[in-house]
C-alpha positions in Angstrom: -66.0 -69.9 -33.5 -68.5 -72.8 -33.6 -72.2 -72.2 -34.0 -72.7 -73.1 -30.4 -70.1 -70.6 -29.3 -71.6 -67.9 -31.5 -75.0 -68.6 -30.0 -73.5 -68.3 -26.6 -71.7 -65.0 -27.6 -75.0 -63.4 -28.7 -76.8 -64.5 -25.5 -74.0 -63.1 -23.4 -74.1 -59.8 -25.3 -77.8 -59.4 -24.8 -77.9 -60.5 -21.2 -74.9 -58.5 -19.8 -75.9 -55.4 -21.7 -79.5 -55.6 -20.5 -79.1 -56.9 -16.9 -78.5 -53.6 -15.2 -80.5 -51.5 -17.7 -83.8 -53.3 -18.1 -86.4 -54.8 -15.7 -85.8 -58.5 -14.9 -88.7 -59.7 -16.9 -87.5 -57.7 -20.0 -84.0 -59.1 -19.6 -85.5 -62.6 -19.6 -87.6 -61.8 -22.6 -84.6 -60.3 -24.4 -82.5 -63.5 -23.9 -85.4 -65.7 -25.1 -85.9 -63.4 -28.1 -82.2 -63.7 -29.0 -82.4 -67.5 -28.9 -85.7 -67.7 -30.7 -85.2 -65.3 -33.6 -81.5 -64.2 -33.8 -79.4 -67.3 -33.6 -80.0 -68.5 -37.2 -79.2 -65.2 -38.7 -75.7 -64.9 -40.3 -75.3 -61.4 -38.9 -76.3 -60.2 -35.4 -77.6 -56.6 -35.8 -77.9 -54.7 -32.6 -80.2 -52.2 -34.2 -82.6 -54.9 -35.5 -82.5 -56.7 -32.2 -83.6 -53.6 -30.2 -86.3 -52.8 -32.8 -87.7 -56.4 -32.5 -87.5 -56.3 -28.7 -89.5 -53.1 -28.7 -92.1 -54.7 -30.9 -92.2 -57.9 -28.7 -92.3 -56.5 -25.2 -92.3 -52.7 -25.4 -89.6 -50.0 -25.6 -86.6 -50.3 -23.4 -86.3 -47.6 -20.7 -83.0 -46.2 -22.3 -82.7 -47.7 -25.8 -79.6 -45.5 -26.6 -77.8 -46.7 -23.5 -78.7 -50.4 -24.3 -77.5 -49.9 -27.9 -74.2 -48.6 -26.8 -73.7 -51.3 -24.2 -74.5 -54.1 -26.7 -72.1 -52.7 -29.3 -69.4 -52.3 -26.7 -69.7 -56.0 -25.8 -70.0 -57.0 -29.4 -66.4 -56.2 -30.1 -65.1 -58.3 -27.2 -63.4 -61.5 -28.6 -63.1 -63.4 -25.4 -66.4 -65.0 -24.4 -65.5 -65.1 -20.7 -64.6 -61.4 -20.8 -68.2 -60.7 -21.8 -69.6 -62.6 -18.8 -71.2 -65.9 -18.1 -73.7 -67.4 -20.5 -77.2 -66.9 -18.9 -78.3 -70.3 -20.3 -76.6 -73.3 -18.8 -74.9 -76.0 -20.9 -73.3 -73.7 -23.4 -70.0 -74.6 -24.8 -67.4 -73.0 -22.5 -65.1 -70.3 -24.0 -62.0 -72.3 -23.1 -62.9 -75.0 -25.6 -62.7 -72.6 -28.5 -59.8 -73.0 -30.9 -57.1 -70.3 -30.8 -58.4 -67.2 -32.4 -56.8 -66.0 -35.6 -54.7 -62.9 -35.5 -56.9 -59.9 -35.7 -57.2 -58.2 -39.1 -55.3 -54.9 -39.4 -57.3 -51.8 -38.7 -56.7 -50.7 -42.2 -55.4 -52.4 -45.3 -54.4 -49.7 -47.8 -53.7 -51.9 -50.8 -57.1 -51.3 -52.3 -56.8 -48.6 -55.0 -58.3 -49.5 -58.4 -54.8 -49.4 -60.0 -53.6 -52.2 -57.8 -50.3 -50.2 -57.3 -50.9 -49.0 -53.8 -51.2 -45.4 -55.1 -54.2 -43.1 -55.4 -53.9 -42.3 -59.1 -57.6 -41.6 -59.9 -60.9 -40.8 -58.2 -61.9 -44.5 -58.6 -58.8 -45.5 -56.7 -59.6 -43.0 -53.9 -63.2 -44.3 -53.7 -62.0 -47.9 -53.7 -59.6 -47.2 -50.8 -62.3 -45.4 -48.8 -65.0 -48.1 -49.3 -62.6 -51.0 -48.6 -61.0 -49.1 -45.8 -64.3 -48.8 -44.0 -64.8 -52.6 -44.3 -61.4 -53.1 -42.8 -62.2 -50.9 -39.9 -65.5 -52.7 -39.4 -63.8 -56.0 -39.4 -61.7 -54.9 -36.5 -65.0 -54.2 -34.6 -66.7 -57.5 -35.4 -66.1 -60.3 -37.9 -69.7 -60.2 -39.2 -69.8 -56.4 -39.8 -68.2 -56.2 -43.2 -70.7 -58.6 -44.8 -73.5 -56.8 -43.0 -72.3 -53.5 -44.4 -72.1 -54.9 -47.9 -75.7 -56.2 -47.6 -76.9 -52.9 -46.2 -75.3 -51.0 -49.0 -76.9 -53.4 -51.5 -80.3 -52.6 -50.2 -79.7 -48.9 -49.9 -78.4 -48.3 -53.4 -81.6 -49.7 -54.9 -83.3 -46.5 -53.8 -80.4 -44.2 -54.5 -80.2 -41.9 -57.5 -77.4 -43.6 -59.4 -76.5 -44.0 -63.0 -76.5 -47.5 -64.6 -72.7 -47.8 -64.1 -73.1 -46.8 -60.5 -75.8 -49.5 -59.9 -73.7 -52.1 -61.6 -70.4 -51.4 -59.8 -71.8 -50.8 -56.3 -74.0 -53.9 -56.5 -71.0 -56.0 -57.7 -68.9 -54.6 -54.8 -71.7 -55.3 -52.3 -72.0 -58.9 -53.6 -68.2 -59.4 -53.2 -67.7 -59.9 -56.9 -65.2 -57.0 -57.2 -62.9 -55.3 -54.8 -62.1 -52.3 -56.9 -64.1 -49.6 -58.8 -63.3 -48.4 -62.3 -63.0 -44.9 -63.7 -66.3 -45.4 -65.5 -68.0 -44.6 -62.2 -69.0 -41.0 -61.9 -68.0 -38.9 -58.9 -71.7 -38.3 -58.3 -72.2 -42.1 -57.8 -69.1 -42.2 -55.6 -70.6 -39.6 -53.3 -73.9 -41.5 -53.2 -72.1 -44.8 -52.5 -70.1 -43.4 -49.6 -73.2 -41.6 -48.3 -75.2 -44.9 -48.2 -72.3 -46.7 -46.4 -72.0 -43.8 -43.9 -75.7 -44.0 -43.2 -75.6 -47.7 -42.6 -72.7 -47.5 -40.2 -74.3 -44.6 -38.4 -77.6 -46.6 -37.9 -75.7 -49.8 -36.9 -73.0 -48.4 -34.6 -74.3 -44.9 -33.7 -73.1 -41.5 -34.9 -70.1 -41.3 -32.6 -68.6 -44.6 -33.6 -69.5 -44.0 -37.2 -67.6 -40.7 -37.3 -64.6 -42.4 -35.6 -64.6 -45.1 -38.2 -64.8 -42.8 -41.2 -62.3 -40.3 -39.7 -59.7 -43.1 -39.1 -60.1 -44.4 -42.7 -60.1 -40.9 -44.2 -56.8 -40.1 -42.5 -55.2 -43.4 -43.6 -56.4 -43.0 -47.2 -55.3 -39.4 -47.4 -51.8 -40.5 -46.4 -51.4 -42.8 -49.4 -49.2 -41.7 -52.3 -51.0 -39.6 -54.9 -53.9 -38.7 -52.5 -53.1 -35.0 -52.8 -54.0 -35.1 -56.5 -57.3 -36.9 -55.8 -58.2 -35.9 -52.2 -60.4 -38.6 -50.7 -62.2 -36.0 -48.5 -63.7 -34.5 -51.7 -65.7 -37.7 -52.1 -67.3 -37.5 -48.6 
């Protein structure tokens, strides 16, 4: 998607989620705020947008309903399916190149051993953390990077050991895709907790529980998971 089409996508999400939920003047202010402050950002955070809208023009009448509506539109790939761009002259959706095939909802080849088996707690933890990223990618292409950035900020305040800080920060920066058995289970609990809180704040508790439930079922079905049950790390 080109920068112009991404800008159009963000405007459409804001406008069509807000148009029947906010007063007309607040809808107009929301679209202008989107263009002014949220087009240059690499990740479009619904939570941050609503917080900034509240600061700029006052609290929306039903912020929870607006949050849900924006997240529902956020996962729609076809621009025309979201609705017309409220700002004229935007690049039409029909000019976009063919979209790549969507990423699978879960990609289970993430255990630390690289064998596709859960043969350690580190392998179970790796599969859970990367599985959540895979599920988020299905919801929006910018969500995995946003989740990594969110975890990187959160772990700075978490009670982790030195190895926990090192490995979770390296994972959040995209430097590693697998954790080692030097990571304590206490740090694994903390890492999953911080990722869970980020997803809950970004997507809401219902969608967060769905994401983690789907990943937990998939990881629990991997060979060897009975010896290192992923649910024990939650």
